[in-house]
C-alpha positions as CSV (number, residue, x, y, z in Angstrom):
1,M,27.1,-12.5,17.5
2,I,30.5,-11.6,16.0
3,A,32.2,-12.9,19.0
4,F,30.7,-16.3,18.5
5,V,31.3,-16.5,14.6
6,A,34.8,-15.1,14.8
7,P,36.1,-15.4,18.3
8,R,39.7,-13.9,19.1
9,D,40.1,-14.4,22.8
10,G,38.7,-15.5,26.1
11,A,36.2,-12.6,26.4
12,D,34.7,-13.7,23.0
13,A,34.5,-17.3,24.4
14,V,32.5,-16.3,27.2
15,I,30.0,-14.5,24.9
16,G,29.9,-17.5,22.6
17,S,29.1,-19.6,25.7
18,E,26.3,-17.4,26.7
19,L,24.7,-17.5,23.2
20,A,25.3,-21.5,23.1
21,S,23.4,-21.7,26.5
22,F,20.7,-19.7,25.2
23,A,20.4,-21.7,22.2
24,Q,20.4,-24.9,24.2
25,T,17.6,-23.6,26.3
26,V,15.6,-22.7,23.0
27,Q,16.4,-26.3,21.8
28,S,15.3,-27.9,25.0
29,K,11.8,-26.1,24.9
30,L,11.2,-26.8,21.3
31,L,11.9,-30.6,21.8
32,D,10.0,-30.7,25.1
33,N,6.9,-28.9,23.4
34,C,7.2,-31.4,20.3
35,M,7.4,-34.5,22.6
36,T,4.6,-33.6,25.1
37,S,2.2,-32.3,22.3
38,D,2.0,-36.2,21.2
39,G,1.8,-37.7,24.8
40,F,5.3,-38.4,25.5
41,A,7.3,-37.1,28.6
42,A,9.7,-34.4,28.0
43,P,13.2,-35.9,27.4
44,P,15.8,-35.5,30.2
45,F,18.5,-33.9,27.8
46,F,20.4,-30.8,28.2
47,A,20.9,-31.3,31.8
48,G,23.6,-28.7,32.0
49,G,27.2,-29.1,33.7
50,G,30.5,-28.4,32.4
51,P,33.1,-25.7,33.4
52,P,32.0,-22.3,34.3
53,S,31.2,-20.1,31.2
54,D,33.5,-17.1,32.4
55,L,36.6,-19.2,32.1
56,G,36.5,-19.3,28.3
57,S,37.6,-22.5,26.4
58,P,40.6,-24.4,25.9
59,Q,41.1,-22.7,22.5
60,F,40.4,-19.2,23.9
61,P,40.9,-19.2,27.9
62,N,39.7,-16.3,29.7
63,L,42.9,-15.4,31.6
64,P,42.0,-12.9,33.8
65,A,39.1,-15.1,35.3
66,I,41.3,-18.1,35.3
67,E,43.9,-16.2,37.3
68,A,41.3,-14.6,39.7
69,S,39.6,-18.0,40.3
70,H,42.5,-20.2,40.2
71,D,40.4,-22.6,38.1
72,L,41.5,-23.8,34.8
73,G,38.0,-24.9,34.0
74,L,38.7,-28.6,33.3
75,F,35.6,-30.6,32.8
76,T,34.9,-32.6,35.9
77,G,31.3,-33.9,35.4
78,A,29.8,-31.8,38.1
79,G,26.1,-31.1,37.5
80,V,25.8,-33.3,34.7
81,Q,23.2,-36.1,34.6
82,F,23.2,-39.2,32.7
83,V,19.7,-40.5,32.2
84,D,18.5,-43.1,29.8
85,P,14.9,-42.0,28.6
86,Q,14.1,-45.3,27.4
87,A,14.7,-47.0,30.7
88,G,11.7,-49.4,31.6
89,M,10.0,-49.1,28.1
90,S,8.7,-52.0,26.1
91,A,10.0,-52.7,22.6
92,P,7.0,-51.1,21.1
93,E,7.3,-48.1,23.4
94,R,10.8,-47.8,22.6
95,R,10.1,-47.9,18.8
96,A,7.3,-45.1,19.2
97,W,9.7,-43.1,21.3
98,Q,12.5,-43.3,18.9
99,A,10.2,-42.5,15.9
100,R,8.9,-39.4,17.7
101,I,12.2,-38.2,19.0
102,G,13.7,-38.5,15.4
103,H,10.7,-36.3,14.1
104,C,11.1,-33.7,17.0
105,F,14.8,-33.3,16.4
106,R,14.4,-32.9,12.6
107,T,11.6,-30.4,13.2
108,M,13.9,-28.5,15.5
109,Q,16.7,-28.1,12.9
110,G,16.7,-24.4,11.7
111,Q,14.6,-23.2,14.6
112,T,17.5,-22.4,16.9
113,P,19.5,-19.3,16.7
114,L,22.8,-19.8,14.9
115,F,22.9,-23.7,15.2
116,G,21.9,-25.5,11.9
117,S,22.5,-22.2,10.0
118,G,24.4,-22.6,6.7
119,K,25.5,-19.0,6.9
120,F,27.1,-19.7,10.4
121,E,28.7,-22.7,9.4
122,Q,30.4,-21.0,6.4
123,L,31.5,-18.1,8.4
124,S,32.7,-20.1,11.2
125,S,34.6,-22.6,9.1
126,G,36.2,-19.6,7.3
127,W,37.3,-18.0,10.7
128,F,38.8,-21.2,11.8
129,N,41.1,-21.5,8.9
130,V,42.3,-17.9,9.9
131,I,42.8,-19.2,13.6
132,N,44.8,-22.2,12.2
133,Q,47.0,-19.7,10.0
134,V,47.7,-17.6,13.1
135,G,48.6,-20.7,15.1
136,R,51.3,-21.6,12.5
137,S,52.7,-18.2,12.2
138,P,56.2,-17.6,13.0
139,Q,55.3,-15.4,16.0
140,I,53.2,-17.9,17.7
141,R,55.5,-21.0,16.9
142,A,58.5,-19.1,18.5
143,L,56.6,-18.1,21.6
144,S,55.0,-21.7,21.9
145,K,58.5,-23.2,21.7
146,T,59.6,-21.0,24.8
147,A,56.2,-21.7,26.5
148,A,56.6,-25.4,26.2
149,T,59.9,-25.4,27.9
150,C,58.6,-23.4,30.6
151,S,55.5,-25.7,30.8
152,A,57.7,-28.8,31.1
153,A,59.7,-27.1,33.8
154,H,56.6,-26.8,35.8
155,G,55.5,-30.4,35.4
156,V,53.0,-29.9,32.7
157,P,54.5,-31.0,29.4
158,A,52.6,-29.2,26.5
159,T,53.3,-27.9,23.1
160,S,50.1,-25.6,22.9
161,V,47.5,-24.2,25.1
162,I,45.2,-26.9,24.0
163,S,47.5,-29.6,24.7
164,L,48.1,-28.2,28.1
165,Y,44.3,-28.6,28.9
166,G,44.3,-32.2,27.3
167,R,47.4,-33.1,29.4
168,L,45.6,-32.1,32.6
169,Q,42.2,-33.3,31.7
170,S,43.7,-36.8,31.3
171,Q,45.0,-36.6,34.9
172,L,41.5,-36.2,36.5
173,G,39.9,-39.2,37.9
174,P,36.4,-40.5,37.1
175,L,33.8,-37.7,36.1
176,T,31.6,-37.7,39.2
177,Q,29.9,-35.1,41.3
178,S,31.8,-36.2,44.3
179,N,35.1,-36.1,42.7
180,A,34.6,-32.7,41.2
181,D,35.2,-31.1,44.6
182,S,37.9,-33.2,45.7
183,T,41.3,-31.8,46.8
184,K,42.9,-33.5,43.9
185,V,40.9,-31.8,41.3
186,Q,41.0,-28.4,43.0
187,E,44.9,-28.7,43.2
188,L,45.0,-29.8,39.5
189,Q,42.8,-26.8,38.3
190,A,44.8,-24.3,40.5
191,K,48.1,-25.9,39.0
192,G,46.7,-25.6,35.5
193,A,45.9,-22.0,36.3
194,R,49.1,-21.0,37.4
195,V,51.1,-22.9,34.5
196,L,48.7,-21.3,31.7
197,A,49.6,-17.7,33.3
198,V,53.1,-18.0,33.8
199,C,54.0,-19.9,30.7
200,W,51.3,-19.5,28.1
201,S,50.2,-15.8,28.7
202,K,52.4,-14.4,25.8
203,V,51.1,-17.0,23.4
204,I,47.5,-16.3,24.2
205,N,48.0,-12.2,24.0
206,E,49.9,-12.4,20.9
207,T,47.3,-14.8,19.4
208,T,44.8,-12.3,20.5
209,A,46.6,-9.5,19.0
210,L,47.1,-11.3,15.6
211,L,43.4,-12.4,15.4
212,T,42.4,-8.9,16.2
213,G,44.3,-7.6,13.2
214,R,42.9,-10.3,10.9
215,R,39.1,-10.1,12.1
216,A,38.5,-6.7,10.7
217,A,39.4,-7.7,7.1
218,Y,37.6,-11.1,7.4
219,L,34.3,-9.7,8.3
220,A,34.7,-7.0,5.7
221,Q,35.3,-9.8,3.0
222,N,32.1,-11.4,4.4
223,A,30.0,-8.3,4.9
224,N,27.0,-9.6,3.1
225,A,27.0,-13.0,5.0
226,V,27.5,-11.4,8.3
227,T,24.8,-9.0,7.8
228,A,22.3,-11.7,6.6
229,L,23.3,-14.0,9.5
230,Q,22.7,-11.2,12.0
231,S,19.5,-10.4,10.6
232,Q,18.3,-14.2,10.7
233,V,19.6,-14.3,14.2
234,D,17.8,-11.3,15.4
235,G,14.7,-12.6,14.3
236,Q,15.0,-16.0,15.6
237,V,16.0,-14.5,19.0
238,S,13.2,-12.1,19.0
239,S,10.7,-14.8,18.1
240,V,11.8,-17.4,20.7
241,E,12.0,-14.7,23.4
242,R,8.4,-13.8,22.9
243,H,7.2,-17.2,22.5
244,Y,9.0,-19.0,25.3
245,G,9.9,-16.3,27.6
246,V,13.6,-16.7,27.6
247,K,16.0,-13.7,27.5
248,L,19.2,-13.4,25.9
249,T,21.7,-11.0,27.4
250,L,25.2,-10.7,26.0
251,G,28.3,-8.6,26.7
252,E,29.7,-6.3,24.1
253,S,31.1,-8.2,21.2
């Protein structure tokens, strides 16, 4: 849970992705049950897709996995299904469906681990203020300036790790299943992985080191909120695991 509330590196981002996936599964089951209990079909939401979770995120890339796979983890649209659940409905059917789905979404709030929790939002917001402070620190600014020069020399102008992802993401074509496996996309993923490792690894590593130093103090200052949130999440996770038969297994945080 700490890795999700106060991430510091790509490994934490992987744990956060696993927890988010678990929460999404719970959300889907809650929503499906609510809809079907009133005679509606389960909505075709939460269809999945997106980059592999072991690659981290643009804010916290999991550099070892990216280097090993030669895959930056840009979003290609592979595996994502876009379905209109109201297609073919009459006007009265749409109104009834919209009223029920609105009710189910409201009912679902607060029942999913972490998401919708005021404690989580408070802790997460405070930690991202720390992340922003680290990003503006003299060490990171100096390293980023050098990395930007290197990145431009390798054909990917960028001023930060996140902007590197944004630059390459914008170069992808239409987000379709067929395009996801194209040579162009694979080459772009590999190029991004290479530039990230060659030019931005020092920025990533120093950011991790600075955040590691800050995290212990941040958690100590918010010890009561962290304990309360952990207790809340443990209870919610145990409840939904028993009720829905879904299992959450995380790496060390």
